[in-house]
N, C-alpha and C positions, 0 to 999 in steps of 0.2 A: 890235643888228643889225650884222652885219659883212659877210661876203661873201654872194653870192647864187648860186643854182643856176638859171641862166637857160636858157630855151628860146625857140623862135620865138613871139613874141607874149605871153610871160609871164615873170614873175620869181618866184623862190621864195627870199626872203631867209632867211638863217640867223638864227634867233631865240634870244636869250639865254634861259637856263634861268630858270624862275620861282622866286620865294621860296616855300617850302612853306607851304601854307595848308590849314586844315580846311575841309570842305564846299566844295571848289573844283573846278570842271570845266575849269580852265585856258582860259577864254575868250580870254585874251591880255592883258587889262588889267593883270594883275600883272607882266607882262614889260615894261610901258611906263614912261615917265617919270611918267605919271599914276597909278602903282600905288597911291599913297596914297588914291585915291578908291574903292578896292575896297569899303570899308566902306559907302559911300553907293550904289554902283552895282550891287552884287551881288544877284542874284535870290534868293540863299539866306540873306540876312541880314534885311533889313527891306523887302520889296517893297511898293510902293504902286501897285497896278494902277489904281484909279480916277483917281489923279492922272496917271499915265503915259498911260493911254488917252485922257484929256482932252487932254494935251499933244500926242499924236501924231495922234489922229483927230478932235479937236474936241469929244469927248464920251466919257463912260465907257460901258460896256456897259449897255444898257437891260434891266433885270431883269424888265420886263413882257413883253418879247419873249423868250420862254423859251429859244430857241436861242442868243441872245446870252449867256445865263448860262453855257452850255457852251462856246461857241466864241469869245466876245469880240465887240467891235463889228464890224459888217460892213454893206456896201451890197448885196452880192449873193453868192450861192453857185452854183457850177456843177459839173456832171459834165463833164469835158473831156478832149480828146485832140488832139494834133497830127495833122493829116491825113497827114503823112509822118513817122512816128516816126523819131527820130534813132538811128542805130546806136550801141550801147553805152550808151544811156540806161537809167536804172532803170525808168522807165515809158515815156513817149513823149518826154521831154526838154523839158518846158515851162519849167522853171526855167532851164536853161542856154540855151535859145533866147531867153528874155527878156534874159539878159545879153548875148548876141550881138547882139540887135536894138538894145539901148541903144548898143553900141559902133558898130554899122553906121551908125546915124543921127547919130552924133557927140553924143549926149545926155550921155555920160559919158566921162571920160578913162580910167577903169580900173574893172574889176570885181574885188572881193575875194571869194574863194571858196576851196574846197579841191579838190585833185586827189590822185592817188595818189603816195605816196612812191616814188622811183625803185627802191628796194630791196624794197618790200612794197606790192602793189597794194591791200591792205586798210587800210593806215595813211594817215590824212589828212595831206596836206601843204598848208599855207596858201600860196596863190599870188595874185599880182597879174596879172590878165589885161588886156592892152591891144589885142590883135588879136582880132576876132570869131572867126576860125578856131580860135584857141587855146582857146575855150570848150569845145571837144570834150574837152579834157583834164579838165574838171570833171564829166563825165557819170558817173553811177553812184554807188553807195553806198560810204561808208567807215565804219570803226568804230574809234573811239578818240578821244582828246582832241586838239583842233585849236585852237591859240592864234590864232584868226583876227584878233582885234582888234589884235594886235601889228603887223599889216601897216599899220595906219593911219599909223604913224610913217614907214616907208620910202616909203609912197605919198605922204605929204606932202613928204618930202625930194625925191621925183621930180617935184614940182610938180602932182600930181593934186589938183584942187580939186573936181571933179565925179565922184563915185564911186557905184557900186552895190555892195551887199553881199548875198551869199546866205548865210544863216546859220541856226543853230538857236536855240531860244528863249533860252537863257542867254547866248548871245553878243549877241542882239538887245536884250535887256533892258539889259545893260550899255552897249551902244552908244547906246541912246536916252538913258540917264542922262548920258552925256558929250557927246552930239551938239552941244550949243550951244557947247562949248568947242573944237571941232575946226576952226572957221574954214572950213567947207566952203561952196561955192557951191550945190551940189546933193547930195542924198543920196537914193538909191532903195534900199529894203530889201525884198528878196525872201526870205520866210521859209519854212522847211520844218518840219513837225511833228517832235517828238522826245519820247521819254519814257525809253527805256532805252538807255544807252550803257555801254560798258565799255572796258577797255584793249584795244589791238590784240592783245596777247599772250593775254588771256582769250578773245578772239574766235577766235583760231587754235585754242585748245583746244576751243572749241565746234564749230568746223568738223570737228575730228578725231573728234568724237562722231557726226557725221552721215554721214561717208563714210570709206572706207579709202584714199581718195586725196584728202585735203583740199587738198593743194597745187595741184590742178587745178580747184578750184571757182572760177569766175569771176564768179558772180552769186548773190546770195541776197536773197529778198524775202518778207516776211510779207504774204500776200495777204488781202483781205477775204472770201475764200471758205474761210477757216479752214485754209489750207494754206501751207506754206513751199515756195517754188520754188527749186530749185538748178539752175544751169547749169554745164557743165564745158567745159574748153578744147577738147575734141574734138567739141563741138556737142551732146552728149547733155543731157537734162534729167531731173529727178526732182522729184516732188511729195511732200511729207511732211505728213500731217495734224498740226495743232497738238497733238492729244492724244498723238501718238506721238513728240513731241520730248523729248529728255532734260533738260527744264528742272529737274525735281526732283532730278536728279543733279548739278547745278551747285553749286559751293561757295557758301556763304552770302554771301561778299563779291564774287561775280561782278559784280553790279550795285552801284555805289557808293551810299551813302546819299543823295547829291545827286539821283541819277536816280530813286531810289525815293521821293523827296519833292518832285519837280518839280510845280509848280502851273500850268505854262503849256504844256500839251501842244500847243496849236494855234498857238503863236507869235503872240499877239494884238497885239504891237507892230510887226509887219511891215506894209508897205503892202499886200502881197498874200501869202497863204499858199498854197503849192503842196504838196499831200500826196496821200494815197490813201484815207484812212479812209472818207470819205463817197462815194467814187467808184464803188463797185460794179464794180470791174475796170478803171475808168479813173482819171484823176486828179481830185482834188477841189480846186477853186479857191475861196478865200474872198477876195473883193475888199473891202478894209477902208476905203478912203478914196479921195479924188479921185486921188491919186498912183497908187494901186493900179489904178484904172480906166484911167488913162493907160497904165500898163504893159501891161495886157491888150489895150488898143486897138492896141498896136504889132504884135500878132500878126495882126491883120486876118483874112483868110480862110485863114490857115495853121492855124487852130484850129477844132475843132467843139465847140460849147457846148450843153449840155442842162440841164434842171432836174434837181437831184439827187433820187433816190428815197429812200424810207424804208419798210422792211417789217420784220415780226416784232416780238418783244418782248424787251427786254433784261434784264428784272428777274431772271430765273432765273440767267442767266450772271453778272450782276454780284454777286448774292448768293452764288453759289458761289465766285466770286473772293474776296469779302470773307472768307468762312470760311477759305479757304486762306491768305489774307494774315494773318489773326489768328494762325494757327499759325506761319507763317514769322516774323512779328515777335516772337513769343514763343519762338522757337528750337525749335519742334516740327517734325517732318518733315511734308511736304505729304501730303495725302490723294491717293491715286492711284485712278483708275478701274481695276477689275480687268481684267487683260489680255484675258479672254474677252469683255469688253464694249467694249473700246476701238474695235474695228473698226466695231461697230454705231453707237456714239456719233459716231465720226468721219464715218460716212456721213450721219448725221442732221444734224450741225451746220450744214453749208452749206445744208441744205434748210429747216430750221426756225429757225435762229438769226437774230439781228438783222442787217439789211443796210442799206446806204446810210447815211443820217443817223442811223438808230437804232443802227447799228454804231458810228458815231462818238460818239454820246452815251454808249454803253456804255463805250467806252475812256476817255472823259473822266471818267466816274463812277468807273471802276476806279482811275484815277490819283488822284482826290480821296481815295478810301478808303485807297489805299496810302500816300499822304502822311500822313494823320492817324495811321494805325496804326503806321507805322514811326517817325514823330517821337515819338509817345507813348512808345515803347519805348526808342529810342536817344538822343533829344535833347529831352526834355520841356520844357526851358527855352526852346526855340526856338518852341514852339507859338504863343505869343502874338504873335510878330512875323512868323512865316513863313507862316501859314495865312490867306489873305485871306477876306473875307466870302463871296465867291461859292463858294469851295470848301466852306465849312460848309453853304451853302445846297444845293449839289449832294449832299453826303453825308447831309443830313438825311432824304432820301428813304429811306435804309436804316438809319435809327435812330441815326446817329452825330451826337451833339451835343457842343458844347464843355463840358468839365468846368470847375469853378472855376479861374480863372487861365489858361485856355487861349485865351481870346478877348480881344482888345484892348479891346473895349467891354463885356465882361462877359456876353455872351450871344449866341447864334446866332439866325438867322432860318430859319424853315421855309418850304418852297416853297408858293406859293399854290395853291389848288385849280385843277386843269386843267393843271399842269405836266406836260409829256409824259414 
């Protein structure tokens, strides 16, 4: 860390380049003096979710509570929205509002998060926010690798002992592994779900496939109604059904192997997870522990909370995904729905497809299947250490069982009767 690009209420330290590593999402740990701990802290080497869930939440996920198998330990789940949505937020701005409230009440000295790079609004830039008003800089989605944990060193150098971090699962897992060594007085972790990341350059190429004016796209969101929403600088909007996206035209390495083999879609080691999957058009909150509940309580009557819904059946969608993933992992082209049928199927998907928690379960199952199939093809020696028990349990519903040598205890477990 050398100079910083400062603004009102935030600092953006210039971070040293990392040592090149395989299966790395550049969470930032490899850029720190603690880089030697990557072998123990990395989610993509030898994760131990039961131990880490116990350390963070006081217990591992309860596999008799079937939704904990999918989503990790939790106290409560909600469909939620801020009463007054924040301008420029990806949804209504719950995650950034939580950061602002922590600063407003003096509960933390700084919030570590990402904002837009000054030269590219889609490129994530790690920032240290110390003024509640500056949290507005963190609103919205970024695409690319963000070495967020590397901010821990300049934050410590600035005397910040009480911090909050808003991060994605691979960042949060590594943070929790080194947390005890950081000497912090307080740590609040606000997690967002994540499954598929790519380089910012790849993302620009994707935008260019969606519009003849990609440089004017200001917002992109994969919505739970099976459409991607685009917004443009001139205020216009466009919705694209998932089935009409050019996913099958993307190069095979568009999504790195790390993201195709991520086993923590829902950010289970955060105190509170703020996402969209189970929200049916609103945000989906997973309150995981006492600290997460205290964070939610900060919003008071600013937020509307409802019980999450669950409709439809996910099996057909997940099985179709599995067959295409088998082809992709084996280097075969994806099967495409005939053009003549795409409009009909795109019309049917939001009407008959899974919604709410059933949609969220489907996405987690898809990630479990994707992890197993891609690791088998690309890195079979990692199967034994990278695939946790709960992932095998989720995938067993679709006939995926560990082969000899793929499971650390020599065999998998199948779901009990009644698993949703």
